[in-house]
C-alpha beads as a LAMMPS data file, in Angstrom:
LAMMPS data file: protein, C-alpha beads

340 atoms
339 bonds

1 atom types
1 bond types

-500.0 500.0 xlo xhi
-500.0 500.0 ylo yhi
-500.0 500.0 zlo zhi

Masses

1 110.0

Atoms # bond

1 1 1 -355.024 -427.829 -210.013
2 1 1 -355.174 -430.914 -211.707
3 1 1 -353.668 -433.863 -209.620
4 1 1 -351.370 -434.792 -212.772
5 1 1 -350.051 -431.346 -212.982
6 1 1 -349.118 -431.439 -209.206
7 1 1 -347.427 -434.555 -209.557
8 1 1 -345.245 -433.433 -212.450
9 1 1 -344.152 -430.246 -210.639
10 1 1 -342.935 -431.880 -207.571
11 1 1 -339.379 -431.264 -206.228
12 1 1 -338.562 -435.029 -206.211
13 1 1 -337.478 -436.509 -209.583
14 1 1 -338.705 -439.948 -208.889
15 1 1 -342.185 -438.558 -208.910
16 1 1 -342.068 -436.659 -211.871
17 1 1 -340.483 -439.786 -213.685
18 1 1 -342.936 -442.271 -212.690
19 1 1 -346.003 -439.649 -213.480
20 1 1 -344.608 -439.380 -217.010
21 1 1 -343.711 -443.204 -217.527
22 1 1 -346.305 -444.929 -215.286
23 1 1 -349.235 -442.600 -215.543
24 1 1 -348.796 -440.995 -218.994
25 1 1 -347.325 -444.064 -220.993
26 1 1 -344.274 -441.769 -221.801
27 1 1 -341.375 -443.886 -223.759
28 1 1 -338.623 -444.773 -220.767
29 1 1 -335.895 -444.317 -223.224
30 1 1 -336.699 -441.016 -224.302
31 1 1 -333.899 -438.633 -223.982
32 1 1 -336.109 -436.307 -221.496
33 1 1 -336.680 -439.407 -219.255
34 1 1 -333.158 -441.057 -219.376
35 1 1 -332.219 -437.318 -218.331
36 1 1 -334.623 -437.598 -215.332
37 1 1 -333.368 -440.897 -214.115
38 1 1 -330.048 -439.296 -213.918
39 1 1 -331.431 -436.413 -211.808
40 1 1 -332.955 -439.034 -209.411
41 1 1 -329.505 -440.743 -209.363
42 1 1 -328.034 -437.470 -208.098
43 1 1 -331.161 -436.270 -206.128
44 1 1 -330.505 -435.227 -202.579
45 1 1 -332.657 -438.453 -201.327
46 1 1 -330.627 -441.044 -203.272
47 1 1 -327.373 -439.214 -201.969
48 1 1 -328.847 -439.297 -198.618
49 1 1 -329.865 -443.008 -198.784
50 1 1 -326.459 -444.114 -199.941
51 1 1 -324.199 -441.304 -197.689
52 1 1 -323.142 -444.324 -195.180
53 1 1 -320.935 -445.971 -197.880
54 1 1 -317.611 -447.005 -196.744
55 1 1 -314.378 -446.940 -198.795
56 1 1 -315.094 -450.210 -200.365
57 1 1 -318.739 -449.030 -201.210
58 1 1 -320.473 -451.165 -198.721
59 1 1 -323.035 -449.366 -196.956
60 1 1 -322.646 -449.363 -193.095
61 1 1 -323.275 -450.880 -190.652
62 1 1 -321.469 -453.437 -193.217
63 1 1 -321.811 -456.330 -191.166
64 1 1 -325.994 -455.778 -190.482
65 1 1 -327.414 -454.941 -194.076
66 1 1 -330.970 -455.675 -192.655
67 1 1 -330.543 -452.716 -189.980
68 1 1 -333.789 -451.171 -190.265
69 1 1 -334.334 -449.210 -191.935
70 1 1 -331.168 -447.774 -193.571
71 1 1 -329.308 -450.938 -193.796
72 1 1 -328.110 -452.113 -197.723
73 1 1 -331.341 -454.482 -197.655
74 1 1 -333.612 -451.599 -197.493
75 1 1 -331.722 -449.249 -199.501
76 1 1 -331.741 -451.301 -202.468
77 1 1 -335.569 -451.440 -202.064
78 1 1 -335.787 -448.005 -201.987
79 1 1 -333.684 -447.331 -204.840
80 1 1 -335.592 -449.934 -206.753
81 1 1 -338.969 -448.084 -206.079
82 1 1 -337.352 -444.862 -206.706
83 1 1 -336.532 -446.090 -210.593
84 1 1 -332.821 -445.576 -210.161
85 1 1 -330.986 -446.078 -212.999
86 1 1 -330.166 -449.818 -214.041
87 1 1 -326.620 -451.344 -214.218
88 1 1 -324.955 -449.281 -211.815
89 1 1 -321.919 -451.086 -210.805
90 1 1 -321.297 -448.914 -207.661
91 1 1 -324.119 -450.862 -206.337
92 1 1 -322.398 -453.908 -206.381
93 1 1 -321.002 -453.969 -203.231
94 1 1 -324.621 -453.294 -201.626
95 1 1 -325.791 -456.415 -203.543
96 1 1 -323.011 -458.538 -202.106
97 1 1 -323.964 -457.729 -198.702
98 1 1 -327.380 -458.624 -198.956
99 1 1 -326.564 -461.871 -201.217
100 1 1 -323.862 -462.872 -198.540
101 1 1 -326.600 -462.577 -195.871
102 1 1 -329.386 -464.224 -197.428
103 1 1 -327.347 -466.912 -199.012
104 1 1 -325.230 -467.702 -196.085
105 1 1 -324.374 -471.410 -194.805
106 1 1 -327.301 -471.345 -192.517
107 1 1 -329.608 -470.567 -195.378
108 1 1 -328.734 -473.029 -197.483
109 1 1 -329.381 -476.065 -195.007
110 1 1 -332.626 -477.370 -193.624
111 1 1 -332.834 -479.178 -190.341
112 1 1 -335.982 -481.142 -189.860
113 1 1 -337.673 -481.308 -186.135
114 1 1 -339.881 -483.718 -185.226
115 1 1 -340.484 -483.196 -181.479
116 1 1 -343.513 -481.356 -180.470
117 1 1 -341.848 -478.410 -178.861
118 1 1 -338.285 -478.479 -180.831
119 1 1 -335.048 -476.795 -179.175
120 1 1 -333.531 -474.926 -182.112
121 1 1 -329.791 -475.435 -182.619
122 1 1 -329.204 -472.707 -185.294
123 1 1 -327.638 -475.151 -187.956
124 1 1 -329.996 -474.414 -190.624
125 1 1 -333.769 -473.454 -191.686
126 1 1 -335.655 -475.277 -189.273
127 1 1 -338.575 -477.770 -190.968
128 1 1 -341.572 -478.303 -188.633
129 1 1 -344.129 -480.673 -189.810
130 1 1 -343.244 -480.507 -193.308
131 1 1 -342.972 -476.747 -193.676
132 1 1 -339.973 -474.859 -193.625
133 1 1 -339.989 -471.740 -191.089
134 1 1 -338.294 -468.873 -192.750
135 1 1 -339.040 -465.117 -193.364
136 1 1 -338.775 -465.502 -197.100
137 1 1 -339.671 -461.693 -197.330
138 1 1 -335.869 -461.262 -197.181
139 1 1 -334.675 -463.475 -199.969
140 1 1 -337.946 -461.962 -201.853
141 1 1 -336.584 -458.522 -201.474
142 1 1 -333.247 -459.482 -202.414
143 1 1 -334.527 -460.920 -205.583
144 1 1 -336.807 -457.983 -206.490
145 1 1 -334.562 -455.266 -205.675
146 1 1 -331.422 -456.724 -207.558
147 1 1 -333.466 -457.711 -210.885
148 1 1 -335.048 -454.374 -210.806
149 1 1 -331.809 -452.506 -210.510
150 1 1 -329.882 -454.741 -213.163
151 1 1 -327.346 -455.808 -210.726
152 1 1 -328.191 -459.627 -210.254
153 1 1 -325.947 -462.270 -210.974
154 1 1 -326.098 -466.078 -210.614
155 1 1 -327.034 -466.145 -207.261
156 1 1 -329.989 -464.653 -208.023
157 1 1 -331.051 -468.199 -209.176
158 1 1 -329.984 -469.712 -205.637
159 1 1 -332.172 -467.177 -204.051
160 1 1 -335.097 -468.559 -206.633
161 1 1 -334.489 -471.870 -205.632
162 1 1 -334.611 -471.330 -201.733
163 1 1 -337.802 -469.632 -202.303
164 1 1 -339.377 -472.363 -204.225
165 1 1 -338.130 -474.973 -201.634
166 1 1 -339.692 -473.142 -199.179
167 1 1 -343.204 -472.453 -200.072
168 1 1 -346.007 -473.954 -198.114
169 1 1 -348.520 -476.179 -199.314
170 1 1 -351.377 -473.433 -199.258
171 1 1 -349.038 -471.106 -201.429
172 1 1 -347.429 -468.792 -199.355
173 1 1 -344.344 -468.801 -196.704
174 1 1 -344.226 -468.644 -192.907
175 1 1 -341.432 -468.018 -190.283
176 1 1 -343.700 -469.008 -187.244
177 1 1 -341.649 -471.783 -185.621
178 1 1 -344.985 -473.044 -183.566
179 1 1 -345.762 -476.646 -184.642
180 1 1 -349.427 -475.687 -184.861
181 1 1 -348.973 -472.953 -187.068
182 1 1 -350.834 -473.969 -190.461
183 1 1 -351.466 -470.974 -192.619
184 1 1 -348.987 -468.672 -194.218
185 1 1 -348.466 -465.426 -193.522
186 1 1 -349.569 -462.241 -195.467
187 1 1 -346.435 -460.484 -194.173
188 1 1 -343.964 -462.834 -195.470
189 1 1 -345.735 -463.724 -198.512
190 1 1 -346.439 -460.801 -200.270
191 1 1 -342.743 -459.705 -200.869
192 1 1 -341.635 -463.501 -202.476
193 1 1 -344.460 -463.289 -204.600
194 1 1 -343.513 -459.951 -205.898
195 1 1 -339.877 -461.370 -206.293
196 1 1 -341.420 -464.230 -208.242
197 1 1 -343.315 -461.954 -210.583
198 1 1 -339.796 -459.828 -211.434
199 1 1 -338.143 -463.066 -211.970
200 1 1 -340.788 -464.164 -214.917
201 1 1 -340.315 -460.658 -216.402
202 1 1 -336.747 -461.560 -217.788
203 1 1 -337.212 -465.510 -217.657
204 1 1 -339.376 -468.369 -218.565
205 1 1 -339.434 -470.948 -215.467
206 1 1 -342.394 -473.399 -215.182
207 1 1 -341.824 -474.057 -211.473
208 1 1 -341.691 -470.221 -210.896
209 1 1 -344.891 -469.543 -212.535
210 1 1 -346.738 -472.100 -210.851
211 1 1 -345.660 -470.886 -207.282
212 1 1 -346.639 -467.230 -208.418
213 1 1 -350.319 -468.641 -208.859
214 1 1 -350.449 -470.649 -206.008
215 1 1 -349.026 -467.452 -204.013
216 1 1 -351.491 -465.303 -205.412
217 1 1 -354.456 -467.702 -204.676
218 1 1 -353.512 -467.007 -200.789
219 1 1 -354.475 -463.406 -201.274
220 1 1 -357.237 -463.607 -203.689
221 1 1 -359.214 -465.974 -202.089
222 1 1 -359.227 -463.774 -199.143
223 1 1 -360.211 -460.545 -201.476
224 1 1 -356.645 -459.259 -200.122
225 1 1 -357.911 -458.529 -196.793
226 1 1 -360.429 -460.877 -195.249
227 1 1 -360.393 -463.966 -193.172
228 1 1 -361.096 -467.050 -195.213
229 1 1 -363.556 -468.580 -192.800
230 1 1 -365.416 -465.418 -191.831
231 1 1 -365.001 -462.894 -193.965
232 1 1 -363.874 -460.479 -191.423
233 1 1 -361.277 -458.001 -192.148
234 1 1 -357.894 -459.838 -191.060
235 1 1 -355.919 -457.047 -189.260
236 1 1 -357.402 -453.480 -189.713
237 1 1 -353.811 -452.072 -190.062
238 1 1 -354.184 -453.922 -193.364
239 1 1 -356.755 -451.438 -194.724
240 1 1 -355.021 -448.242 -194.083
241 1 1 -352.364 -446.987 -196.510
242 1 1 -348.798 -446.907 -195.757
243 1 1 -345.379 -446.007 -197.522
244 1 1 -342.909 -447.732 -197.340
245 1 1 -344.573 -450.777 -196.202
246 1 1 -341.265 -452.607 -195.678
247 1 1 -342.163 -456.247 -194.444
248 1 1 -345.582 -455.132 -193.570
249 1 1 -348.737 -455.517 -195.160
250 1 1 -351.732 -453.371 -196.548
251 1 1 -353.999 -453.321 -199.533
252 1 1 -352.031 -450.926 -201.507
253 1 1 -349.168 -452.622 -201.356
254 1 1 -351.205 -455.747 -202.018
255 1 1 -352.761 -454.288 -204.849
256 1 1 -349.673 -453.078 -206.166
257 1 1 -347.922 -456.506 -206.231
258 1 1 -350.895 -458.049 -207.901
259 1 1 -350.899 -455.654 -210.338
260 1 1 -347.125 -456.463 -210.941
261 1 1 -347.974 -460.288 -211.039
262 1 1 -350.771 -459.804 -213.776
263 1 1 -354.077 -460.256 -211.285
264 1 1 -355.155 -456.833 -210.911
265 1 1 -358.026 -457.432 -213.064
266 1 1 -358.926 -460.519 -211.198
267 1 1 -362.511 -459.823 -209.742
268 1 1 -361.221 -460.635 -206.245
269 1 1 -359.409 -457.514 -206.225
270 1 1 -362.445 -455.493 -206.556
271 1 1 -363.373 -455.110 -203.193
272 1 1 -359.804 -453.825 -202.193
273 1 1 -359.809 -451.748 -205.335
274 1 1 -363.594 -449.748 -203.846
275 1 1 -361.640 -449.456 -200.617
276 1 1 -358.894 -447.750 -202.136
277 1 1 -360.747 -445.294 -204.485
278 1 1 -362.998 -444.695 -201.129
279 1 1 -360.058 -443.459 -199.363
280 1 1 -359.313 -440.377 -201.997
281 1 1 -358.932 -437.072 -200.659
282 1 1 -361.371 -434.408 -202.325
283 1 1 -358.480 -432.708 -203.412
284 1 1 -357.851 -436.045 -205.890
285 1 1 -354.849 -437.251 -203.696
286 1 1 -354.390 -440.044 -201.022
287 1 1 -352.807 -439.516 -197.487
288 1 1 -350.841 -442.024 -195.362
289 1 1 -352.899 -443.652 -192.670
290 1 1 -349.721 -444.292 -190.602
291 1 1 -346.043 -445.355 -191.006
292 1 1 -343.664 -447.975 -189.820
293 1 1 -340.580 -445.620 -189.423
294 1 1 -339.619 -442.847 -187.421
295 1 1 -337.533 -439.613 -189.118
296 1 1 -334.804 -437.702 -187.310
297 1 1 -332.638 -435.602 -189.213
298 1 1 -329.915 -435.558 -186.296
299 1 1 -326.601 -437.618 -186.902
300 1 1 -327.533 -439.682 -183.941
301 1 1 -330.456 -441.016 -185.572
302 1 1 -329.211 -443.044 -188.180
303 1 1 -327.695 -445.497 -185.540
304 1 1 -331.307 -445.900 -183.967
305 1 1 -333.377 -449.042 -184.684
306 1 1 -336.493 -448.304 -187.228
307 1 1 -335.114 -444.742 -188.146
308 1 1 -335.309 -443.423 -191.845
309 1 1 -332.467 -441.318 -193.276
310 1 1 -335.182 -439.598 -195.540
311 1 1 -338.527 -438.592 -194.697
312 1 1 -341.326 -440.027 -196.902
313 1 1 -344.161 -438.719 -195.002
314 1 1 -346.072 -435.704 -196.072
315 1 1 -346.483 -432.778 -193.418
316 1 1 -350.016 -432.781 -192.194
317 1 1 -352.532 -435.270 -191.730
318 1 1 -354.890 -433.962 -194.474
319 1 1 -352.341 -433.398 -197.033
320 1 1 -351.604 -436.061 -199.866
321 1 1 -348.744 -438.351 -199.964
322 1 1 -346.963 -438.073 -203.307
323 1 1 -345.739 -441.940 -203.151
324 1 1 -349.141 -443.426 -201.970
325 1 1 -350.776 -440.981 -204.616
326 1 1 -348.627 -442.360 -207.522
327 1 1 -349.229 -445.845 -206.558
328 1 1 -353.002 -445.428 -206.103
329 1 1 -353.268 -443.700 -209.389
330 1 1 -351.074 -446.510 -211.425
331 1 1 -353.165 -449.462 -209.855
332 1 1 -356.580 -448.134 -210.441
333 1 1 -355.305 -447.029 -213.972
334 1 1 -353.980 -450.698 -214.583
335 1 1 -357.427 -451.683 -213.234
336 1 1 -359.560 -450.118 -215.760
337 1 1 -360.855 -447.924 -213.385
338 1 1 -359.948 -444.611 -214.180
339 1 1 -358.415 -443.087 -217.247
340 1 1 -355.481 -440.453 -217.361

Bonds

1 1 1 2
2 1 2 3
3 1 3 4
4 1 4 5
5 1 5 6
6 1 6 7
7 1 7 8
8 1 8 9
9 1 9 10
10 1 10 11
11 1 11 12
12 1 12 13
13 1 13 14
14 1 14 15
15 1 15 16
16 1 16 17
17 1 17 18
18 1 18 19
19 1 19 20
20 1 20 21
21 1 21 22
22 1 22 23
23 1 23 24
24 1 24 25
25 1 25 26
26 1 26 27
27 1 27 28
28 1 28 29
29 1 29 30
30 1 30 31
31 1 31 32
32 1 32 33
33 1 33 34
34 1 34 35
35 1 35 36
36 1 36 37
37 1 37 38
38 1 38 39
39 1 39 40
40 1 40 41
41 1 41 42
42 1 42 43
43 1 43 44
44 1 44 45
45 1 45 46
46 1 46 47
47 1 47 48
48 1 48 49
49 1 49 50
50 1 50 51
51 1 51 52
52 1 52 53
53 1 53 54
54 1 54 55
55 1 55 56
56 1 56 57
57 1 57 58
58 1 58 59
59 1 59 60
60 1 60 61
61 1 61 62
62 1 62 63
63 1 63 64
64 1 64 65
65 1 65 66
66 1 66 67
67 1 67 68
68 1 68 69
69 1 69 70
70 1 70 71
71 1 71 72
72 1 72 73
73 1 73 74
74 1 74 75
75 1 75 76
76 1 76 77
77 1 77 78
78 1 78 79
79 1 79 80
80 1 80 81
81 1 81 82
82 1 82 83
83 1 83 84
84 1 84 85
85 1 85 86
86 1 86 87
87 1 87 88
88 1 88 89
89 1 89 90
90 1 90 91
91 1 91 92
92 1 92 93
93 1 93 94
94 1 94 95
95 1 95 96
96 1 96 97
97 1 97 98
98 1 98 99
99 1 99 100
100 1 100 101
101 1 101 102
102 1 102 103
103 1 103 104
104 1 104 105
105 1 105 106
106 1 106 107
107 1 107 108
108 1 108 109
109 1 109 110
110 1 110 111
111 1 111 112
112 1 112 113
113 1 113 114
114 1 114 115
115 1 115 116
116 1 116 117
117 1 117 118
118 1 118 119
119 1 119 120
120 1 120 121
121 1 121 122
122 1 122 123
123 1 123 124
124 1 124 125
125 1 125 126
126 1 126 127
127 1 127 128
128 1 128 129
129 1 129 130
130 1 130 131
131 1 131 132
132 1 132 133
133 1 133 134
134 1 134 135
135 1 135 136
136 1 136 137
137 1 137 138
138 1 138 139
139 1 139 140
140 1 140 141
141 1 141 142
142 1 142 143
143 1 143 144
144 1 144 145
145 1 145 146
146 1 146 147
147 1 147 148
148 1 148 149
149 1 149 150
150 1 150 151
151 1 151 152
152 1 152 153
153 1 153 154
154 1 154 155
155 1 155 156
156 1 156 157
157 1 157 158
158 1 158 159
159 1 159 160
160 1 160 161
161 1 161 162
162 1 162 163
163 1 163 164
164 1 164 165
165 1 165 166
166 1 166 167
167 1 167 168
168 1 168 169
169 1 169 170
170 1 170 171
171 1 171 172
172 1 172 173
173 1 173 174
174 1 174 175
175 1 175 176
176 1 176 177
177 1 177 178
178 1 178 179
179 1 179 180
180 1 180 181
181 1 181 182
182 1 182 183
183 1 183 184
184 1 184 185
185 1 185 186
186 1 186 187
187 1 187 188
188 1 188 189
189 1 189 190
190 1 190 191
191 1 191 192
192 1 192 193
193 1 193 194
194 1 194 195
195 1 195 196
196 1 196 197
197 1 197 198
198 1 198 199
199 1 199 200
200 1 200 201
201 1 201 202
202 1 202 203
203 1 203 204
204 1 204 205
205 1 205 206
206 1 206 207
207 1 207 208
208 1 208 209
209 1 209 210
210 1 210 211
211 1 211 212
212 1 212 213
213 1 213 214
214 1 214 215
215 1 215 216
216 1 216 217
217 1 217 218
218 1 218 219
219 1 219 220
220 1 220 221
221 1 221 222
222 1 222 223
223 1 223 224
224 1 224 225
225 1 225 226
226 1 226 227
227 1 227 228
228 1 228 229
229 1 229 230
230 1 230 231
231 1 231 232
232 1 232 233
233 1 233 234
234 1 234 235
235 1 235 236
236 1 236 237
237 1 237 238
238 1 238 239
239 1 239 240
240 1 240 241
241 1 241 242
242 1 242 243
243 1 243 244
244 1 244 245
245 1 245 246
246 1 246 247
247 1 247 248
248 1 248 249
249 1 249 250
250 1 250 251
251 1 251 252
252 1 252 253
253 1 253 254
254 1 254 255
255 1 255 256
256 1 256 257
257 1 257 258
258 1 258 259
259 1 259 260
260 1 260 261
261 1 261 262
262 1 262 263
263 1 263 264
264 1 264 265
265 1 265 266
266 1 266 267
267 1 267 268
268 1 268 269
269 1 269 270
270 1 270 271
271 1 271 272
272 1 272 273
273 1 273 274
274 1 274 275
275 1 275 276
276 1 276 277
277 1 277 278
278 1 278 279
279 1 279 280
280 1 280 281
281 1 281 282
282 1 282 283
283 1 283 284
284 1 284 285
285 1 285 286
286 1 286 287
287 1 287 288
288 1 288 289
289 1 289 290
290 1 290 291
291 1 291 292
292 1 292 293
293 1 293 294
294 1 294 295
295 1 295 296
296 1 296 297
297 1 297 298
298 1 298 299
299 1 299 300
300 1 300 301
301 1 301 302
302 1 302 303
303 1 303 304
304 1 304 305
305 1 305 306
306 1 306 307
307 1 307 308
308 1 308 309
309 1 309 310
310 1 310 311
311 1 311 312
312 1 312 313
313 1 313 314
314 1 314 315
315 1 315 316
316 1 316 317
317 1 317 318
318 1 318 319
319 1 319 320
320 1 320 321
321 1 321 322
322 1 322 323
323 1 323 324
324 1 324 325
325 1 325 326
326 1 326 327
327 1 327 328
328 1 328 329
329 1 329 330
330 1 330 331
331 1 331 332
332 1 332 333
333 1 333 334
334 1 334 335
335 1 335 336
336 1 336 337
337 1 337 338
338 1 338 339
339 1 339 340
């Protein structure tokens, strides 16, 4: 059966919507596609992701919204990826949870350390050798998800300011507190790049655009997965395909962000695109090369670290993963390597 037909018959309304709108270029504002987005809102997957909301609308654990992988931070990212309808005011309590966390007093302060072996006092974001040491993927995801879902407010501007303020000279970001660390982290740099790209879809901002271009060069110079010094693969986990990636990194996620940021046709993406093409199954789709989460349908699992409330993986190693397949097809289409 044609791969597009398979995706259009998926049990997941999000898969059907993304196939129609992203792959077949249907109007997202059509009656049928608006109806499909309402189906996403009321789907079993979304209901399960939001099932731990308390009476105030906040998601448990209320005081730990970064809880892996079912805290408010990650749920908002999931909803963005699922094409959940925009402007849902019932998500405001989740937004406030992550804004309060990533815009706390600690985040708004920097502390400069000059000693070779600094003793951190926890008074603010450490700056060592002129470089802020922050896990900026956290602010990047907060900016990306709230803008995507249409639930951002004026605090999004502060997120942007922090992302720009903490950028390293080589264009990326890093939370490594080792004073000798001098190169940005791929894992910490891709998501703030994504947040900048999303922000620039809605706003003109010279400094953000400059930061976006500088951040993209960090990846493009290395062809998304190779060491700058030797040309060797940086990490073999980077050339496997995963979904979701969370704060991790692979070529599929990198190509997706390059596409969102407008760089997918840069020739330095070609090797990663060819590698992605080579991983296509004979049946037409793409399978997962591993996963960064655990899934257990029992009630107790939700309180364990790295557990998901929903399953994202297809059963069996030889079966295609719908989420990975959707992203791969969309990337290759936008790169001009396939026609649909």
